[in-house]
C-alpha positions as CSV (number, residue, x, y, z in Angstrom):
1,X,41.5,-17.1,3.3
2,X,40.2,-14.8,6.0
3,X,41.0,-17.4,8.6
4,X,44.6,-17.8,7.4
5,X,45.1,-14.1,7.5
6,X,43.7,-13.9,11.0
7,X,46.1,-16.8,12.1
8,X,49.0,-15.1,10.5
9,X,48.1,-11.8,12.2
10,X,47.8,-13.7,15.6
11,X,51.2,-15.3,15.0
12,X,52.7,-11.9,14.3
13,X,51.1,-10.4,17.4
14,X,52.3,-13.4,19.5
15,X,55.9,-13.0,18.1
16,X,55.8,-9.3,18.9
17,X,54.6,-10.0,22.4
18,X,57.1,-12.7,23.1
19,X,59.8,-10.5,21.7
20,X,58.7,-7.5,23.8
21,X,58.5,-9.7,26.9
22,X,62.0,-11.1,26.1
23,X,63.3,-7.6,25.9
24,X,61.8,-6.6,29.2
25,X,63.2,-9.8,30.7
26,X,66.6,-9.0,29.2
27,X,66.4,-5.4,30.4
28,X,65.5,-6.6,33.9
29,X,68.4,-9.0,33.9
30,X,70.7,-6.3,32.7
31,X,69.5,-4.0,35.5
32,X,70.0,-6.7,38.1
33,X,73.5,-7.4,36.8
34,X,74.3,-3.7,36.9
35,X,73.0,-3.4,40.5
36,X,75.0,-6.5,41.5
37,X,78.1,-5.0,39.9
38,X,77.6,-1.8,41.9
39,X,77.1,-3.6,45.1
40,X,80.2,-5.8,44.6
41,X,82.2,-2.8,43.4
42,X,81.2,-0.8,46.5
43,X,82.3,-3.6,48.8
44,X,85.6,-4.1,47.1
45,X,86.3,-0.4,47.1
46,X,85.5,-0.2,50.8
47,X,87.8,-3.1,51.5
48,X,90.6,-1.4,49.5
49,X,90.1,1.9,51.3
50,X,90.2,0.1,54.6
51,X,93.5,-1.6,53.6
52,X,94.9,1.8,52.6
53,X,93.9,3.2,56.0
54,X,95.5,0.2,57.8
55,X,98.7,0.7,55.8
56,X,98.7,4.4,56.7
57,X,98.5,3.5,60.4
58,X,101.4,1.1,59.9
59,X,103.5,3.7,58.1
60,X,102.8,6.2,61.0
61,X,103.8,3.6,63.5
62,X,107.0,2.9,61.5
63,X,107.9,6.6,61.5
64,X,107.4,6.8,65.3
65,X,109.5,3.7,65.8
66,X,112.2,5.1,63.6
67,X,112.1,8.4,65.5
68,X,112.3,6.7,68.9
69,X,115.1,4.4,67.9
70,X,117.0,6.9,65.9
71,X,119.8,7.3,68.4
72,X,120.6,3.6,68.5
73,X,120.6,3.1,64.7
74,X,123.6,3.7,62.5
75,X,123.6,6.7,60.1
76,X,123.4,4.3,57.2
77,X,120.3,2.5,58.6
78,X,118.6,5.8,59.5
79,X,119.2,7.1,56.0
80,X,117.9,3.8,54.4
81,X,114.8,3.8,56.6
82,X,114.2,7.5,55.9
83,X,114.3,6.7,52.2
84,X,112.0,3.7,52.7
85,X,109.4,6.0,54.5
86,X,109.6,8.5,51.7
87,X,109.0,5.8,49.2
88,X,106.1,4.5,51.3
89,X,104.6,8.0,51.2
90,X,104.9,8.2,47.4
91,X,103.5,4.7,47.0
92,X,100.6,5.7,49.2
93,X,99.8,8.6,46.9
94,X,100.0,6.3,43.9
95,X,97.7,3.8,45.5
96,X,95.2,6.6,46.4
97,X,95.2,7.8,42.8
98,X,94.6,4.2,41.6
99,X,91.8,3.8,44.1
100,X,90.2,7.0,43.0
101,X,90.4,5.9,39.3
102,X,88.9,2.6,40.2
103,X,86.0,4.3,42.0
104,X,85.2,6.2,38.8
105,X,85.6,3.2,36.5
106,X,83.1,1.8,34.2
107,X,82.3,-1.9,34.1
108,X,84.5,-2.2,31.1
109,X,87.5,-0.6,32.9
110,X,86.9,-2.3,36.3
111,X,89.0,-5.4,36.0
112,X,92.2,-3.5,34.8
113,X,91.8,-0.7,37.3
114,X,91.0,-3.0,40.2
115,X,94.1,-5.0,39.4
116,X,96.2,-1.9,39.3
117,X,94.9,-0.8,42.7
118,X,95.4,-4.3,44.2
119,X,99.0,-4.2,42.9
120,X,99.6,-0.7,44.3
121,X,98.3,-1.8,47.7
122,X,100.4,-5.0,47.7
123,X,103.5,-2.9,46.7
124,X,103.0,-0.7,49.7
125,X,102.5,-3.7,52.0
126,X,105.7,-5.3,50.8
127,X,107.6,-2.0,51.2
128,X,106.3,-1.6,54.7
129,X,107.2,-5.1,55.7
130,X,110.7,-4.6,54.3
131,X,111.2,-1.4,56.2
132,X,109.8,-2.8,59.4
133,X,112.1,-5.8,59.1
134,X,115.1,-3.5,58.6
135,X,114.1,-1.5,61.6
136,X,113.8,-4.6,63.8
137,X,117.3,-5.8,62.8
């Protein structure tokens, strides 16, 4: 009887140890996943910020081109391009806001906010390309 109780006690202790080790292993995996998420998020955010800076430079270049070619453009084209530049500035503010929200996101919010920021950056890029094409024509 004493031997059976000792075996049962050992089994219980073994289960507790295995369970505790499993928890530590799970905790370690969770910490590694969180660290990997942070690393990946930081890289993606840096890439997004870089894209926003590049788009800013393109917008400034577009404004300079518009200014230098103003005399040769029709009033209608100047007005349309001026409106396009104003829209680019607003879209830039929207993209910066989305990027800031994405920076503060939790892992649960990440996918939706990242997509929103990607969409905002793509929208600016398309608007810039359309304005640049209009200026070239």
